[in-house]
C-alpha positions in Angstrom: 0.0 0.0 0.0 2.9 2.4 0.7 4.3 1.7 -2.8 0.9 2.6 -4.3 0.8 6.0 -2.5 4.4 6.7 -3.4 3.8 6.0 -7.0 0.8 8.3 -7.0 2.8 11.0 -5.4 5.6 10.6 -7.9 3.1 11.2 -10.8 1.6 14.1 -9.0 4.7 16.0 -7.9 5.5 17.5 -11.4 2.2 19.3 -11.3 2.3 20.4 -7.6 3.9 23.7 -8.4 1.3 24.7 -11.0 -1.9 26.5 -10.2 -4.4 24.4 -8.3 -6.7 24.2 -5.4 -6.3 22.3 -2.1 -9.2 21.0 0.0 -8.7 19.5 3.5 -11.2 17.7 5.6 -11.4 15.3 8.5 -13.8 13.5 10.7 -13.3 12.1 14.2 -15.9 9.6 15.5 -16.5 8.2 19.0 -18.4 4.9 18.9 -20.1 2.8 21.6 -21.4 -0.6 20.8 -23.6 -2.5 23.3 -24.5 -6.2 23.2 -27.4 -6.9 25.5 -26.9 -10.7 25.5 -24.1 -12.7 27.1 -21.6 -14.1 24.5 -21.9 -17.6 23.1 -18.2 -18.4 23.0 -15.2 -18.2 25.5 -13.0 -15.1 25.1 -15.7 -12.8 23.6 -16.3 -9.4 25.0 -19.4 -9.3 27.2 -21.5 -6.2 26.7 -19.7 -2.9 25.9 -17.3 -2.2 23.1 -16.0 1.4 22.8 -13.8 2.6 19.9 -13.0 5.8 18.0 -11.9 6.4 14.4 -10.2 9.2 12.5 -10.4 9.8 8.7 -8.8 12.6 6.8 -9.6 13.8 3.3 -7.0 15.6 1.3 -7.7 16.6 -2.3 -6.0 18.7 -4.9 -6.8 19.5 -8.5 -5.8 22.0 -11.2 -8.1 24.8 -12.2 -9.1 22.9 -15.3 -9.6 19.7 -13.3 -7.4 17.7 -15.6 -5.1 16.6 -12.7 -6.5 15.4 -9.4 -5.0 13.9 -6.2 -7.0 12.3 -3.5 -5.6 10.9 -0.2 -8.0 9.4 2.4 -6.4 7.5 5.3 -8.5 5.8 7.9 -7.7 4.4 11.4 -9.9 2.8 14.1 -8.8 2.0 17.7 -11.0 -0.4 19.4 -11.1 -0.9 23.2 -12.0 -4.6 23.1 -11.1 -6.4 19.9 -7.5 -6.1 18.7 -8.5 -7.2 15.2 -10.9 -4.2 15.0 -8.0 -1.9 15.7 -6.7 -1.3 12.1 -5.7 1.3 9.6 -6.3 1.6 5.9 -5.6 3.9 3.0 -9.3 4.1 1.8 -8.2 6.1 -1.2 -4.8 7.4 -2.4 -4.7 8.0 -6.1 -3.8 10.3 -8.9 -6.3 10.9 -11.8 -5.8 12.5 -15.2 -9.0 13.7 -16.9 -8.5 14.2 -20.7 -10.5 16.7 -22.7 -11.6 14.1 -25.2 -13.5 11.8 -22.9 -11.2 9.5 -21.1 -9.6 9.4 -17.6 -6.8 7.4 -16.0 -6.7 6.6 -12.2 -3.5 5.2 -10.6 -3.4 4.2 -7.0 -5.7 2.9 -4.3 -9.3 3.7 -5.0 -12.9 2.7 -4.2 -15.3 1.7 -6.9 -19.0 0.8 -6.4 -21.1 -1.2 -8.8 -24.7 -2.1 -8.2 -28.3 -1.0 -7.8 -30.1 -3.0 -5.2 -30.6 -2.1 -1.6 -30.3 -5.3 0.4 -27.3 -7.0 -1.3 -24.6 -5.8 -3.7 -23.8 -8.9 -5.7 -21.9 -7.3 -8.6 -19.8 -5.0 -6.4 -16.5 -6.9 -6.5 -13.6 -4.5 -7.0 -13.0 -3.6 -3.3 -12.5 -5.9 -0.4 -15.1 -5.8 2.5 -13.9 -4.3 5.8 -15.9 -6.7 7.9 -14.8 -5.5 11.3 -16.4 -2.1 10.7 -19.9 -3.6 10.4 -21.8 -6.7 9.3 -23.6 -5.0 6.4 -20.7 -5.3 4.0 -20.9 -1.5 3.1 -17.4 -0.6 4.4 -14.6 -1.3 1.9 -10.8 -1.3 1.8 -8.9 0.7 -0.8 -7.8 -1.4 -3.8 -4.6 -0.7 -5.7 -5.4 -0.3 -9.4 -5.0 1.2 -12.8 -8.4 2.3 -14.0 -9.0 3.6 -17.6 -12.4 5.1 -18.1 -13.7 5.8 -21.7 -16.7 8.1 -21.9 -18.8 8.0 -25.1 -22.3 9.0 -26.2 -23.0 5.2 -26.5 -21.9 4.5 -22.9 -19.0 4.3 -20.5 -16.3 1.6 -20.5 -14.2 1.0 -17.3 -11.1 -1.2 -17.6 -9.2 -2.3 -14.5 -5.8 -3.9 -13.8 -5.3 -4.6 -10.1 -2.6 -6.1 -7.9 -1.9 -5.9 -4.2 -4.8 -8.1 -3.0 -6.5 -7.0 0.3 -7.4 -9.7 2.8 -10.9 -9.5 4.3 -10.9 -8.3 7.9 -12.5 -10.5 10.6 -13.2 -10.2 14.3 -10.7 -11.6 16.7 -11.2 -13.9 19.7 -12.6 -11.0 21.7 -14.8 -9.8 19.0 -18.5 -10.0 18.3 -20.2 -11.1 16.2 -18.0 -14.1 15.0 -18.1 -17.9 14.5 -17.3 -20.2 17.3 -13.8 -20.8 16.0 -11.6 -17.7 15.3 -10.7 -16.9 11.7 -6.9 -16.8 11.5 -6.2 -13.8 9.2 -2.5 -14.3 9.6 -2.4 -17.6 7.7 -4.7 -17.3 4.7 -4.6 -19.9 1.9 -4.2 -18.6 -1.6 -5.0 -20.9 -4.6 -2.9 -18.6 -6.9 0.9 -19.0 -6.7 1.5 -15.2 -6.7 -0.8 -14.8 -3.7 -1.4 -11.0 -3.1 0.8 -10.0 -6.1 -1.4 -11.9 -8.6 -3.0 -9.6 -11.2 -6.8 -9.2 -11.4 -8.6 -7.9 -14.4 -12.1 -6.4 -14.6 -14.2 -4.4 -17.1 -17.7 -2.8 -17.0 -19.9 -1.2 -19.6 -22.6 1.1 -18.4 -25.2 3.3 -20.1 -28.6 5.1 -19.8 -31.4 4.4 -22.3 -34.5 6.4 -21.5 -35.7 5.3 -18.1 -33.2 2.4 -18.0 -29.8 2.5 -16.3 -27.7 -0.7 -16.6 -24.2 -2.1 -16.3 -22.6 -5.3 -17.6 -19.4 -6.4 -15.9 -16.8 -9.1 -15.8 -14.1 -10.0 -13.3 -11.2 -12.5 -13.4 -8.9 -12.9 -10.5 -8.8 -13.6 -6.7 -12.2 -13.7 -5.1 -12.9 -11.1 -2.5 -15.2 -13.6 -0.8 -13.1 -16.4 0.9 -14.2 -19.9 1.6 -13.3 -21.4 5.0 -11.1 -24.3 5.9 -11.2 -25.9 9.4 -7.8 -26.8 11.0 -7.3 -30.0 12.9 -9.7 -30.1 15.8 -11.8 -27.3 14.4 -10.3 -24.7 16.7 -9.3 -22.3 14.0 -10.7 -21.3 10.6 -8.4 -20.4 7.7 -9.7 -18.1 4.9 -9.3 -19.6 1.4 -9.0 -17.2 -1.5 -9.8 -18.8 -4.9 -9.3 -17.7 -8.5 -12.6 -17.0 -10.0 -14.3 -15.6 -13.1 -17.5 -13.7 -12.5 -20.0 -12.0 -14.9 -22.5 -9.6 -13.6 -25.4 -7.4 -14.7 -27.2 -4.6 -12.8 -30.3 -2.8 -14.0 -32.5 0.0 -12.7 -35.8 1.2 -14.3 -37.3 4.5 -13.2 -40.9 5.3 -13.6 -42.4 8.2 -11.6 -42.0 7.3 -7.9 -41.0 3.7 -8.7 -37.4 2.4 -8.9 -37.2 -1.2 -10.1 -33.8 -2.8 -9.4 -32.1 -6.0 -10.3 -28.6 -7.5 -10.0 -27.3 -10.9 -10.9 -24.0 -12.8 -11.2 -22.7 -16.0 -12.6 -19.4 -17.2 -10.9 -17.0 -20.0 -11.7 -14.1 -21.2 -9.5 -15.8 -21.8 -6.1 -17.5 -25.2 -6.3 -19.9 -25.7 -9.2 -20.7 -22.7 -11.4 -23.5 -20.9 -9.7 -26.1 -18.1 -10.3 -27.2 -15.5 -7.8 -29.7 -12.7 -8.1 -31.5 -10.0 -6.2 -34.4 -7.9 -7.4 -37.2 -5.7 -6.2 -38.4 -2.2 -6.0 -38.3 1.1 -4.1 -41.5 3.3 -4.1 -41.3 6.8 -2.6 -44.3 8.6 -1.2 -43.4 12.3 -1.3 -44.7 14.8 1.4 -46.4 12.1 3.4 -49.8 13.1 4.7 -49.1 16.7 3.6 -45.9 16.9 5.7 -42.3 17.5 4.6 -41.6 13.8 5.1 -40.7 11.5 2.2 -41.3 7.7 2.8 -39.5 5.1 0.7 -40.9 1.6 0.7 -38.5 -1.2 -0.3 -38.9 -4.9 -1.1 -36.4 -7.4 -2.7 -36.0 -11.1 -3.1 -32.6 -12.7 -2.8 -31.6 -16.0 -4.4 -28.2 -17.7 -4.3 -27.5 -21.1 -5.8 -23.9 -21.7 -4.5 -22.9 -25.0 -3.1 -23.4 -25.6 0.6 -21.6 -27.8 3.0 -18.0 -29.0 3.2 -15.6 -30.7 0.8 -12.3 -32.4 1.6 -9.3 -30.6 0.1 -5.5 -30.9 0.8 -5.8 -28.3 3.5 -8.6 -30.1 5.3 -12.4 -29.8 5.5 -13.4 -26.7 3.6 -16.7 -25.0 2.7 -17.6 -25.8 -0.9 -18.2 -22.1 -1.5 -18.2 -18.9 0.5 -20.9 -18.8 3.2 -23.9 -16.7 2.5 -27.0 -15.8 4.6 -29.0 -14.8 1.4 -29.8 -18.0 -0.5 -33.6 -17.8 -0.5 -34.6 -14.7 1.4 -37.1 -11.8 1.3 -36.2 -8.3 2.3 -38.6 -5.5 3.2 -37.8 -2.0 4.6 -38.6 1.7 4.7 -36.6 4.9 4.5 -38.1 8.0 6.2 -36.5 11.4 5.3 -37.6 14.3 7.5 -36.3 16.9 5.0 -35.4 19.2 7.9 -32.4 21.4 8.5 -30.7 18.6 10.5 -31.0 16.0 7.7 -32.8 13.6 10.0 -33.4 10.2 8.4 -34.4 6.7 9.5 -33.8 3.5 7.6 -35.3 0.2 8.9 -35.6 -3.2 7.3 -35.8 -7.0 7.9 -34.7 -10.0 5.9 -36.5 -13.3 6.4 -35.2 -16.7 5.3 -38.0 -18.4 3.4 -36.7 -21.9 4.3 -36.3 -21.6 8.1 -37.7 -18.1 9.0 -34.4 -16.7 10.4 -34.9 -13.0 10.7 -32.3 -10.3 10.5 -33.5 -6.8 11.5 -31.7 -3.5 11.3 -32.6 0.1 12.2 -30.4 3.1 11.3 -31.1 6.7 12.4 -29.0 9.8 11.9 -29.3 13.5 12.6 -27.0 16.4 12.2 -26.2 18.5 15.3 -25.3 22.0 14.4 -23.0 22.5 11.4 -20.1 20.1 12.5 -21.6 17.2 14.4 -23.7 14.1 13.4 -25.3 11.6 15.7 -26.1 8.0 14.6 -27.9 5.2 16.2 -27.9 1.7 14.7 -29.5 -1.6 15.9 -29.0 -5.1 14.5 -31.0 -8.1 15.6 -30.5 -11.8 14.7 -33.7 -13.7 15.5 -35.0 -17.2 15.2 -31.7 -18.8 14.0 -31.8 -22.6 14.1 -28.7 -24.8 14.1 -28.9 -25.4 10.4 -28.7 -21.7 9.5 -25.3 -20.0 8.8 -26.4 -17.3 11.3 -26.7 -19.7 14.2 -23.2 -18.8 15.7 -24.2 -15.1 16.0 -27.7 -15.7 17.4 -26.7 -14.0 20.7 -24.9 -11.0 19.1 -27.7 -8.5 18.8 -26.2 -5.1 19.2 -26.8 -1.3 19.3 -24.2 1.2 18.1 -24.2 4.9 19.0 -21.8 7.1 17.0 -21.0 10.8 17.4 -18.9 12.3 14.6 -17.2 15.7 14.5 -16.4 17.1 11.0 -13.7 19.5 10.3 
């Protein structure tokens, strides 16, 4: 990661003396996470987990915006789980924007693909930072070269990546986690070059009337690991395979309706499998004559990946990465107060159609003055039976309060 930042700086330095504009920002957050239930496994923290995080945002660009530099480091210090104390260069890249419709990005960057609310199947460029939260929304910076070609007939993004980022997982003190601790210090890579192996990706996206769509392909090391059990089952080793994945994401807009769909086909982790998620978001504006806007969400999740274990040369191993979303229905609502404080509430639940496991979340946020934001999040894991992948985290319901100061 240091080499990526130094390379970006080396490209940028010749332009640093020319006319340009700097922008500096930062945010410092204090977080308190509370688990009302006793832990399921020895060594886990009991009820209270304090932490704080710092993220700075440094940007520079020339007056004509042809040259840009972005540096966004992040660090979290956790009072209970050593594995949650970590740092990352979320973004650290140089970008050249040409006048004739193309741009080149070099360095660590974040790229988001997808349309749906409950699951982002096609979003594969960046690794998930799992110790931040369980919703897979937080991502690690990915070293890359990204060429973007802008045309009237659509946008093409081409990616060459190396410097693979391992997924983060909770340590022995952490919650939620499996009964056995995931050993992030000894991962298994199927590719000989391990983290230096080259990944390739491409995406075509375009707008046609009310339709917004993207078609993508990825070939390289999977960001989703399988899991191998060591002798005695006391430790879990993440297994990173070489995969090829094709994806499509579509959104259709009609008045207050947003119809959304994502799907992938993946080869390289068990049998070739298909996964898809689709549904809608319908917004009621000025609810009951008020300033409130209410968005109603519903989606269905299907995943046909292999379940269970296979015997490989490193021991019993899951046939494919574990997922909670193989045959599930999601419903939720987003309430925007449209006030000066940007108050908003998002709540939803996902139910497993096979065994009725229920995952519930509530997220609320409100700005306090011009420089502070307060957030309250709740996550519940209900009715998990022993056959469900969520059974190990059945006692790990938690609430998170976060107070952030912006500079």
